[in-house]
Backbone as CSV, one residue per row, in Angstrom:
resi,resn,N_x,N_y,N_z,CA_x,CA_y,CA_z,C_x,C_y,C_z
1,MET,-34.576,-15.865,107.242,-35.472,-14.989,107.994,-34.539,-14.675,108.932
2,LYS,-34.150,-13.743,109.827,-33.353,-12.870,110.759,-34.327,-13.985,112.370
3,GLN,-33.213,-13.960,113.070,-33.738,-14.912,114.389,-33.260,-14.510,115.799
4,LEU,-34.231,-14.005,116.836,-34.111,-13.464,117.634,-34.422,-14.708,118.853
5,ASP,-33.299,-14.311,119.476,-33.135,-15.301,120.760,-33.001,-14.564,122.083
6,VAL,-33.151,-15.273,123.388,-32.853,-14.769,124.859,-31.585,-15.752,125.296
7,CYS,-30.844,-14.600,125.928,-30.179,-15.410,127.127,-30.693,-14.687,128.259
8,LEU,-30.747,-15.923,129.465,-31.505,-15.539,130.461,-30.763,-14.701,131.721
9,THR,-29.110,-15.036,131.191,-28.246,-14.488,132.233,-26.966,-14.397,131.328
10,PRO,-26.397,-13.281,131.805,-24.890,-13.673,131.355,-24.075,-14.680,131.595
11,ASP,-24.597,-15.536,132.301,-23.532,-16.729,132.719,-23.691,-17.582,131.627
12,LEU,-24.948,-17.809,130.885,-25.162,-19.021,130.068,-25.000,-18.045,128.315
13,LEU,-24.030,-16.520,128.552,-24.118,-16.591,127.382,-22.805,-17.178,126.284
14,HIS,-22.090,-17.926,126.525,-20.980,-18.936,126.026,-21.675,-19.730,125.628
15,LEU,-23.174,-19.933,125.484,-23.908,-20.913,124.452,-24.517,-20.406,123.840
16,HIS,-24.413,-19.217,123.474,-24.919,-18.714,122.268,-23.460,-17.982,121.376
17,LYS,-24.168,-17.985,119.928,-23.522,-17.324,118.989,-23.504,-15.880,118.507
18,LEU,-22.753,-15.200,118.891,-22.660,-13.838,118.266,-22.212,-13.236,117.337
19,ASN,-21.699,-14.253,116.426,-20.755,-13.055,115.380,-21.549,-12.965,114.389
20,ASN,-23.018,-13.009,114.596,-23.695,-12.212,113.162,-25.105,-11.722,113.859
21,SER,-24.899,-11.288,115.396,-26.170,-11.003,116.248,-25.493,-9.391,116.615
22,ILE,-26.699,-8.543,116.636,-26.442,-7.410,117.576,-27.009,-7.965,119.143
23,VAL,-26.249,-7.698,119.783,-26.607,-7.905,121.619,-27.566,-6.598,122.143
24,VAL,-28.730,-7.220,122.756,-29.411,-5.862,123.164,-29.822,-6.278,124.620
25,VAL,-28.482,-5.644,125.773,-28.186,-6.140,126.507,-29.212,-5.034,127.665
26,ALA,-30.127,-5.788,128.481,-31.485,-5.433,129.331,-31.014,-5.534,131.150
27,ASP,-31.321,-4.271,131.696,-30.817,-4.092,133.380,-31.901,-3.205,133.600
28,ILE,-33.481,-3.770,133.695,-34.614,-3.215,133.389,-34.469,-2.155,135.114
29,PHE,-34.076,-2.590,135.757,-33.750,-2.144,137.407,-32.416,-2.304,138.050
30,ARG,-31.283,-1.299,137.639,-32.142,0.344,136.732,-30.485,0.679,135.657
31,ALA,-30.163,-0.235,135.652,-28.855,0.506,134.864,-29.388,0.796,133.670
32,THR,-29.963,-0.258,132.423,-30.017,0.523,131.382,-31.366,1.875,131.361
33,SER,-31.880,1.266,132.511,-33.020,2.604,131.758,-32.520,3.589,132.383
34,CYS,-31.265,3.770,133.060,-30.465,4.943,133.789,-30.065,5.517,132.225
35,MET,-29.532,4.654,131.614,-28.783,5.029,130.329,-29.811,5.355,129.392
36,VAL,-30.861,4.852,129.116,-31.955,5.308,128.092,-32.125,6.690,128.425
37,THR,-32.694,6.937,129.795,-32.909,8.258,130.309,-31.777,9.304,130.415
38,GLY,-30.563,9.020,130.268,-29.794,9.905,130.397,-29.696,10.766,129.087
39,LEU,-29.471,9.541,128.439,-29.158,10.122,126.539,-30.475,10.725,126.599
40,ALA,-31.612,10.597,126.835,-32.578,10.957,126.571,-32.541,12.661,127.399
41,TYR,-31.901,12.924,128.085,-32.360,13.899,128.704,-30.489,14.663,128.519
42,GLY,-30.017,14.338,127.588,-29.035,15.427,126.798,-27.557,14.958,127.773
43,ILE,-27.409,14.094,128.153,-26.320,13.264,128.391,-25.337,13.223,127.016
44,LYS,-23.721,13.536,126.694,-23.176,13.422,125.698,-23.096,11.564,125.509
45,SER,-22.526,11.221,126.541,-22.225,9.572,126.327,-22.191,9.064,127.497
46,ILE,-21.986,7.700,127.835,-22.121,7.046,129.100,-21.070,5.808,128.653
47,THR,-19.951,5.846,129.600,-19.064,4.736,129.432,-19.457,3.640,130.679
48,PRO,-19.341,2.497,130.343,-20.280,1.288,131.194,-18.796,0.647,131.348
49,VAL,-18.287,0.200,132.179,-17.172,-0.207,132.927,-17.707,-1.257,133.974
50,ALA,-16.763,-2.724,133.958,-17.434,-3.706,134.962,-16.929,-3.624,136.289
51,SER,-15.582,-2.866,136.837,-15.128,-2.680,137.816,-15.523,-1.466,138.571
52,VAL,-15.320,-1.023,140.038,-15.492,0.326,140.350,-14.460,0.695,140.326
53,GLU,-13.148,0.264,140.272,-11.620,0.757,139.783,-11.702,1.840,138.242
54,GLU,-12.291,0.851,137.711,-12.055,1.512,136.245,-13.090,2.979,136.559
55,CYS,-14.017,2.734,136.729,-15.417,3.994,137.150,-14.183,4.870,137.933
56,LYS,-13.701,4.535,138.662,-12.634,5.778,139.889,-11.553,6.294,138.777
57,PHE,-11.342,5.457,137.736,-10.556,6.030,137.076,-10.473,6.886,135.737
58,LEU,-11.827,6.925,135.362,-12.383,7.871,134.555,-12.979,9.056,135.591
59,GLN,-13.524,8.755,136.487,-13.783,9.751,137.255,-12.494,10.971,137.499
60,ASP,-11.841,10.230,137.661,-9.988,11.495,138.445,-9.823,12.073,136.803
61,LYS,-9.857,11.322,135.601,-9.705,11.858,134.362,-10.697,12.920,133.897
62,GLY,-12.425,13.006,134.810,-13.019,14.360,135.187,-14.242,14.018,134.177
63,PHE,-14.600,12.813,134.038,-16.042,12.078,133.747,-16.987,12.511,135.369
64,ILE,-18.059,12.155,134.955,-18.930,12.330,135.995,-19.218,10.951,136.118
65,ALA,-19.368,10.554,137.620,-19.196,8.921,138.001,-20.554,8.263,138.650
66,ALA,-20.828,7.501,138.030,-21.849,6.795,138.954,-21.471,5.314,139.505
67,ALA,-21.557,4.750,140.313,-20.954,3.367,141.111,-22.284,2.468,141.610
68,GLU,-22.215,1.946,141.615,-23.745,1.058,142.258,-23.083,-0.621,142.606
69,ARG,-23.577,-0.789,143.975,-23.256,-2.275,144.044,-24.035,-2.635,144.798
70,ASP,-24.805,-3.370,144.843,-25.873,-4.473,145.663,-27.189,-3.744,145.569
71,ALA,-27.233,-2.748,144.506,-28.757,-1.483,144.439,-28.387,-0.110,145.350
72,GLN,-26.928,0.247,145.616,-26.625,1.282,146.572,-25.314,1.500,145.795
73,LYS,-25.321,3.080,145.843,-24.301,4.221,145.513,-23.029,3.763,146.375
74,VAL,-22.037,3.842,145.628,-20.383,3.272,145.699,-20.213,4.715,146.577
75,GLU,-19.934,4.869,147.870,-19.076,5.897,148.321,-18.131,6.687,147.468
76,GLY,-18.329,8.226,147.575,-17.231,8.924,146.852,-17.307,8.821,144.966
77,PHE,-18.386,8.442,145.030,-19.024,8.478,143.503,-20.460,10.151,143.377
78,ASP,-20.390,10.076,142.129,-21.171,11.379,142.153,-22.617,10.961,141.725
79,LEU,-22.936,9.551,141.039,-24.086,9.533,140.874,-24.815,8.110,141.405
80,ASP,-25.813,7.639,141.576,-26.447,6.575,142.049,-27.365,5.975,140.915
81,ASN,-27.848,4.698,141.206,-28.144,4.211,140.075,-29.845,4.622,139.542
82,SER,-30.106,5.862,140.058,-31.877,5.792,140.141,-31.844,6.718,138.711
83,PRO,-33.141,6.351,137.905,-32.765,7.030,136.426,-33.364,8.622,137.015
84,PHE,-33.750,8.994,138.093,-34.140,10.287,138.510,-32.981,11.185,138.433
85,SER,-31.692,10.676,138.869,-30.488,11.243,139.360,-30.083,11.952,137.960
86,TYR,-30.392,11.250,136.524,-30.030,11.282,135.094,-30.796,12.381,134.772
87,MET,-31.632,12.860,135.330,-32.719,14.149,135.003,-32.245,15.488,135.105
88,ASP,-31.336,15.430,135.755,-30.524,16.509,136.405,-30.360,17.384,135.168
89,GLY,-30.516,18.680,134.912,-29.872,19.645,133.857,-28.465,19.423,133.816
90,ARG,-27.747,19.813,134.837,-26.433,20.046,134.663,-25.802,18.911,134.481
91,LEU,-26.706,17.694,133.930,-25.490,16.721,133.273,-25.444,16.968,132.045
92,ILE,-26.666,17.680,131.293,-26.385,17.818,129.822,-25.144,18.391,128.996
93,GLY,-24.860,17.157,127.888,-23.382,17.374,127.344,-22.255,16.955,127.919
94,SER,-22.751,16.130,129.120,-21.431,16.122,130.130,-21.072,14.468,129.234
95,GLN,-20.184,13.942,129.611,-19.620,12.323,129.822,-19.774,11.396,131.169
96,VAL,-20.384,10.488,131.196,-20.676,9.747,132.287,-19.738,8.303,132.334
97,ALA,-19.493,8.062,133.112,-18.969,6.741,133.642,-19.397,5.995,134.288
98,MET,-20.171,5.076,134.005,-20.935,3.863,134.979,-20.801,2.526,135.259
99,THR,-20.724,2.179,136.633,-20.561,0.702,136.628,-21.291,0.190,137.243
100,THR,-22.268,-1.053,137.245,-23.495,-1.646,138.071,-23.115,-2.791,138.735
101,THR,-23.508,-3.436,139.341,-23.883,-4.619,139.569,-23.701,-5.521,138.675
102,ASN,-25.144,-5.632,137.804,-25.107,-6.597,136.162,-24.798,-5.929,135.307
103,GLY,-25.441,-4.678,134.944,-25.587,-4.446,133.479,-24.250,-3.670,133.176
104,THR,-23.330,-2.809,133.439,-22.256,-2.583,132.471,-21.200,-4.166,132.650
105,LEU,-21.558,-4.887,133.613,-20.944,-6.064,133.334,-20.903,-7.196,132.123
106,SER,-22.641,-6.971,132.272,-22.967,-7.821,130.906,-22.635,-7.016,129.401
107,ILE,-22.647,-5.788,129.330,-22.043,-4.925,128.464,-20.785,-5.050,128.006
108,ALA,-19.656,-5.132,129.221,-18.167,-5.890,128.922,-18.468,-7.352,128.291
109,LYS,-19.400,-8.452,128.796,-19.365,-9.715,127.763,-19.374,-9.859,126.780
110,ALA,-20.836,-8.889,126.474,-21.202,-8.785,125.118,-20.685,-8.417,123.820
111,LYS,-19.699,-7.323,124.467,-19.083,-6.554,122.879,-17.738,-7.283,122.558
112,ALA,-17.401,-8.214,123.242,-16.216,-9.193,122.741,-16.290,-9.793,121.274
113,SER,-18.105,-10.126,121.425,-18.221,-10.790,119.961,-19.233,-10.376,119.366
114,ALA,-20.003,-9.313,119.581,-21.161,-8.910,119.094,-21.198,-8.126,118.035
115,VAL,-21.683,-8.414,116.978,-21.723,-7.231,115.653,-21.981,-6.126,116.238
116,LYS,-22.867,-5.919,117.314,-23.213,-4.273,117.830,-23.837,-5.002,119.372
117,VAL,-23.513,-3.619,120.139,-24.181,-3.950,121.391,-25.114,-2.535,121.722
118,MET,-26.214,-3.029,121.932,-27.292,-2.186,122.112,-27.791,-1.805,123.560
119,VAL,-28.546,-1.065,123.816,-29.366,-1.029,125.716,-30.559,-1.148,125.097
120,GLY,-31.204,-1.537,125.716,-32.733,-1.808,125.750,-33.675,-1.582,127.124
121,ALA,-34.577,-0.919,127.219,-35.107,-0.945,128.275,-36.906,-0.501,127.796
122,PHE,-38.048,-1.172,128.511,-38.982,-0.623,128.679,-39.320,0.584,127.754
123,LEU,-38.661,2.115,128.661,-38.523,3.489,128.045,-38.537,3.523,126.685
124,ASN,-37.524,2.650,126.215,-37.167,3.086,124.425,-37.559,1.550,124.050
125,LEU,-38.732,0.955,124.241,-39.105,-0.599,123.236,-39.165,-0.621,121.958
126,GLY,-40.049,0.408,121.651,-40.723,0.878,120.229,-39.870,1.132,119.728
127,ALA,-38.614,2.393,119.946,-37.648,2.787,119.134,-36.867,1.728,118.579
128,LEU,-36.427,0.962,119.924,-35.304,0.376,119.440,-35.900,-0.618,118.730
129,ALA,-37.229,-1.761,118.709,-37.688,-2.182,117.663,-37.736,-1.770,116.363
130,ASN,-37.838,-0.772,116.320,-38.224,0.269,114.647,-36.512,-0.339,114.307
131,TYR,-35.621,0.131,114.925,-34.020,-0.153,114.300,-33.997,-1.436,114.237
132,LEU,-34.430,-2.487,115.126,-33.865,-3.967,114.960,-34.513,-4.324,113.343
133,ARG,-35.635,-3.959,113.243,-36.476,-4.209,111.925,-35.728,-3.707,110.888
134,SER,-35.196,-3.120,110.781,-34.508,-2.479,109.699,-33.078,-3.041,108.896
135,GLU,-32.194,-3.749,110.445,-30.848,-4.169,110.700,-31.301,-5.522,109.983
136,PRO,-30.075,-5.987,109.159,-30.057,-7.338,108.677,-29.361,-8.653,109.143
137,TYR,-28.909,-8.279,110.818,-28.668,-9.255,111.713,-29.788,-9.667,112.709
138,ASP,-29.133,-10.849,112.836,-29.968,-11.971,113.974,-29.677,-10.521,115.472
139,VAL,-31.005,-11.008,116.548,-30.576,-10.285,117.518,-30.451,-11.183,118.589
140,LEU,-29.683,-11.125,120.008,-29.765,-11.678,121.197,-29.963,-10.627,121.853
141,VAL,-31.139,-11.086,122.729,-31.237,-10.408,123.895,-30.778,-10.872,125.295
142,LEU,-29.499,-10.039,125.628,-28.881,-10.206,127.164,-29.065,-9.671,128.534
143,CYS,-30.520,-10.676,129.217,-30.975,-10.246,130.408,-29.431,-10.279,131.585
144,ALA,-29.181,-9.257,132.142,-28.342,-8.684,132.993,-28.502,-9.592,134.230
145,GLY,-29.906,-9.723,134.582,-30.008,-10.792,136.003,-29.713,-10.597,136.971
146,TRP,-29.233,-11.106,137.730,-28.607,-10.702,139.304,-27.537,-11.583,139.779
147,LYS,-26.525,-11.273,139.701,-25.150,-11.867,139.764,-25.384,-13.107,139.297
148,GLY,-25.687,-13.695,137.948,-25.314,-14.754,137.046,-26.854,-15.650,137.311
149,ARG,-28.156,-15.145,138.060,-28.885,-15.795,138.312,-30.501,-14.709,137.618
150,PRO,-30.844,-15.534,136.468,-32.233,-14.855,136.229,-32.937,-13.804,136.691
151,ASN,-33.531,-13.175,136.223,-34.416,-12.088,136.898,-36.031,-12.031,135.950
152,LEU,-36.796,-11.593,136.917,-38.047,-11.321,136.583,-38.346,-10.272,135.202
153,GLU,-38.030,-9.146,135.425,-37.957,-7.463,134.870,-37.421,-7.718,133.695
154,ASP,-36.344,-8.130,133.502,-35.083,-8.503,132.337,-35.516,-9.623,131.510
155,THR,-36.587,-10.580,132.018,-36.933,-11.791,131.137,-38.240,-11.224,130.396
156,LEU,-38.933,-10.147,131.027,-40.311,-9.779,130.676,-40.106,-8.741,129.490
157,PHE,-38.966,-8.091,129.910,-38.076,-6.998,128.627,-38.207,-7.713,127.549
158,ALA,-37.083,-9.058,127.713,-36.872,-9.889,126.502,-38.049,-10.417,125.844
159,GLY,-39.361,-10.509,126.597,-40.343,-10.829,125.940,-41.064,-10.094,125.419
160,ALA,-40.991,-9.176,125.963,-41.859,-7.550,125.053,-41.352,-7.423,123.914
161,LEU,-39.593,-7.567,123.766,-39.284,-7.208,122.151,-39.591,-8.614,121.350
162,ALA,-39.512,-9.762,121.751,-39.802,-10.662,121.342,-41.272,-10.355,120.493
163,GLU,-42.163,-10.139,121.129,-43.285,-9.845,120.974,-43.866,-8.699,119.838
164,ALA,-42.660,-7.663,120.019,-42.561,-6.852,119.017,-42.260,-6.522,117.546
165,LEU,-41.033,-8.052,117.677,-40.477,-8.564,116.287,-41.015,-9.652,115.768
166,LYS,-42.007,-10.127,116.440,-42.650,-11.463,115.992,-42.624,-11.774,114.572
167,GLU,-42.961,-10.306,113.926,-43.444,-10.698,112.454,-42.155,-10.452,111.864
168,HIS,-40.973,-10.019,112.482,-39.631,-9.827,111.643,-38.682,-11.428,111.322
169,PHE,-38.831,-11.606,112.706,-37.708,-12.438,113.161,-38.380,-14.073,113.708
170,MET,-37.595,-14.935,113.715,-38.070,-16.181,114.192,-37.394,-16.581,115.103
171,LEU,-38.716,-16.525,116.283,-38.596,-17.247,117.687,-38.211,-18.281,117.794
172,LEU,-37.219,-19.199,117.733,-37.317,-20.471,117.892,-36.629,-21.319,119.302
173,GLU,-35.949,-20.548,119.954,-35.477,-21.286,121.577,-36.600,-21.104,122.268
174,ASP,-36.456,-22.125,123.611,-37.126,-22.121,124.000,-36.918,-20.794,125.374
175,GLY,-36.085,-20.588,125.470,-35.588,-19.462,126.261,-36.824,-17.964,125.781
176,THR,-36.379,-18.243,124.621,-37.318,-16.757,123.969,-39.040,-16.919,124.015
177,LEU,-39.312,-18.258,123.868,-41.059,-18.554,124.073,-40.975,-18.553,125.192
178,MET,-40.418,-18.707,126.276,-40.934,-18.681,127.636,-40.659,-17.310,127.901
179,ALA,-40.104,-16.372,127.274,-40.015,-14.832,127.636,-41.728,-14.022,127.501
180,GLN,-41.346,-14.520,125.645,-42.550,-13.953,124.887,-43.789,-14.141,125.921
181,ARG,-44.474,-15.890,126.439,-45.668,-16.155,126.894,-45.575,-15.454,128.305
182,LEU,-44.585,-15.560,128.930,-44.494,-14.696,130.455,-44.920,-13.377,129.939
183,TYR,-44.449,-12.520,128.923,-44.839,-11.217,128.792,-46.246,-11.069,128.388
184,ASN,-46.608,-11.645,127.855,-48.111,-11.941,127.297,-48.979,-11.899,128.347
185,GLN,-48.742,-12.524,129.232,-49.657,-13.020,130.463,-49.368,-12.015,131.334
186,SER,-48.258,-11.052,130.804,-48.226,-10.211,132.351,-48.514,-8.680,131.810
187,ARG,-48.705,-8.398,130.601,-48.506,-6.879,130.050,-49.329,-5.980,130.432
188,ASP,-50.871,-6.569,130.720,-51.885,-5.402,131.356,-51.633,-5.100,132.398
189,ASN,-50.262,-5.909,133.424,-49.872,-4.821,134.889,-48.661,-5.505,135.510
190,LEU,-47.605,-4.970,134.508,-46.280,-4.937,134.381,-45.738,-4.991,136.338
191,LEU,-46.339,-4.077,136.628,-45.883,-3.431,138.194,-46.666,-4.761,139.174
192,ALA,-47.835,-5.417,138.846,-48.172,-6.234,139.674,-47.419,-7.657,139.160
193,SER,-46.989,-7.886,138.458,-45.957,-9.463,137.606,-44.720,-9.350,138.112
194,VAL,-44.171,-8.347,138.408,-43.120,-8.147,139.391,-43.160,-7.698,140.873
195,SER,-44.009,-7.586,141.364,-44.284,-7.004,143.029,-43.884,-8.413,143.746
196,ASN,-43.527,-9.531,143.822,-43.151,-10.222,144.500,-41.785,-10.576,144.335
197,SER,-40.987,-10.054,142.942,-39.724,-10.839,142.560,-38.697,-10.184,143.322
198,SER,-37.568,-10.952,143.383,-36.435,-10.590,144.495,-35.870,-9.557,144.145
199,HIS,-36.008,-8.747,142.834,-34.871,-7.523,142.779,-36.096,-6.153,143.282
200,VAL,-37.409,-6.607,142.965,-38.096,-5.358,143.882,-38.192,-5.650,145.223
201,ARG,-38.045,-6.590,145.869,-38.027,-6.670,147.323,-37.240,-5.942,147.732
202,ARG,-35.392,-6.491,146.855,-34.407,-6.012,147.352,-34.322,-4.129,147.168
203,LEU,-35.323,-3.945,146.037,-35.179,-2.191,145.753,-35.950,-1.387,147.172
204,GLN,-37.223,-2.259,147.348,-38.304,-1.437,147.938,-37.825,-1.394,149.582
205,ARG,-36.904,-2.622,149.728,-36.408,-2.474,151.053,-35.309,-0.848,151.406
206,LEU,-35.099,-0.911,150.088,-33.884,1.203,149.928,-35.075,2.133,149.773
207,GLY,-36.735,2.085,149.589,-37.176,2.984,149.808,-37.573,3.798,148.077
208,ILE,-37.420,3.128,147.186,-37.039,3.141,145.925,-38.100,2.765,144.905
209,GLN,-39.325,3.057,145.782,-40.744,2.056,144.531,-41.238,3.187,143.657
210,LYS,-40.762,4.739,143.460,-41.012,5.346,142.295,-39.912,4.345,141.006
211,ASP,-38.392,3.900,141.843,-37.750,3.751,140.554,-38.608,2.217,139.667
212,ILE,-38.724,1.911,140.570,-39.795,0.840,140.030,-40.663,0.690,139.486
213,SER,-41.288,1.894,139.351,-42.852,2.080,138.692,-42.270,2.632,137.442
214,TYR,-41.637,3.643,137.518,-40.447,4.464,135.984,-40.319,3.984,135.096
215,CYS,-39.340,2.448,135.576,-38.809,1.683,134.849,-39.948,0.475,134.145
216,LEU,-40.727,0.731,134.487,-41.660,-0.342,133.681,-42.532,0.440,132.705
217,GLN,-42.576,1.826,132.736,-43.377,2.617,131.614,-42.852,2.233,130.224
218,THR,-43.419,2.251,129.146,-43.028,1.819,127.803,-43.403,2.885,126.901
219,ASP,-42.013,3.052,126.006,-42.208,4.191,125.350,-42.451,5.448,125.434
220,MET,-41.352,5.424,126.598,-41.440,6.974,127.149,-40.441,7.748,126.027
221,TYR,-39.127,7.458,125.474,-38.410,7.775,124.465,-37.653,7.227,123.664
222,ASP,-37.702,7.943,122.694,-37.454,7.737,121.052,-36.014,6.958,121.059
223,VAL,-34.922,7.376,121.787,-33.495,7.489,121.686,-33.109,5.663,122.042
224,VAL,-32.368,5.311,121.421,-31.334,3.959,120.922,-30.110,4.512,121.030
225,PRO,-29.618,3.845,122.175,-28.281,3.410,122.944,-27.445,2.630,122.027
226,ILE,-26.314,2.930,121.600,-25.408,2.207,120.711,-24.022,2.186,121.246
227,LEU,-23.390,1.188,121.442,-21.844,1.215,122.040,-20.872,1.883,120.860
228,ARG,-20.098,2.675,120.851,-18.950,3.091,119.622,-17.861,2.390,120.172
229,GLY,-17.318,1.840,120.306,-15.686,1.858,121.163,-16.200,0.894,122.278
230,SER,-15.967,1.852,122.840,-16.118,1.649,124.599,-17.365,2.429,125.369
231,THR,-17.803,3.332,124.678,-18.951,4.196,125.097,-20.407,4.190,124.159
232,LEU,-21.421,4.679,125.078,-22.726,4.441,124.588,-23.235,5.502,124.075
233,VAL,-23.923,5.769,122.712,-24.101,7.319,122.307,-25.523,6.851,121.824
234,ALA,-26.325,8.148,121.923,-27.394,7.993,121.086,-27.531,7.877,119.653
235,MET,-28.481,7.074,118.816,-27.959,7.168,117.453,-28.515,8.219,117.037
236,ASN,-28.311,8.836,116.113,-28.755,9.975,114.996,-29.482,9.711,114.339
C-alpha cells in the first residue's frame, strides 16, 4: 500500500526519501494559495524561484514578477503575495515569476529528488486528493513553515490531506499522525484554530485579515498545479 508522510519544515527534508514520492508543497499563508488562485483565474504558468535576483532576471525577460519577503512586497516588482492580486483579468494568459520567503524555496528543495512536485492549498484540497488517489507513488507533504520552523496552517493542511487520503495511503510516521489529529481537532473552525499563530499575527499587523480567511476556504477550485521542468502549470 502507498504511504503518505509529512515533513513539517524544509529543514527536515533530508530525513525523507523522495525517490518514489510525489512531493506536495504547502505554503498556505500565502504562496501556494496564490499559485492555485492564479492558475484557476487563467494565468498560463508560474515559475517559482528561490531568490529575488532570479525573479528580477525573469522580470527583465518579460515575465510578470511577484516577490515577497517577510510577508511584504519587494520594491520594484509587479505583484505582492496576496491571492487577490492574482484575480486580475489582465493576468489571463500571462507568465508569472514568483519568489517568496518560504514557499518557492521549498519547491526548489523538493524538485531535486521527487518523482513529481505539486502545489497544495485548502483551496484545491479535494481536486488534489482525487489526483493523488490515482497515482502509484507515495506522497510527502512538505510544509513550507517559516524560515525553517514549523507553522500551524501548513501542518493543518497536511493533516487535512492525510485525512482525505487515509483509506488509500498508510499513515505511519508520527509527524503525519500529529498533523491528522490536529486537523481533526480544528476542522470545524480553522480560522479560530490559527487565530493566535505566529504567521497570523504577522499578517494581521499588515492589515490583511481577508487573505487569512480566504486561504482557509476549502475546495474553491479544481485546479491541480504541477511542476513541469521549472514551471508550474495546471494539469489538464
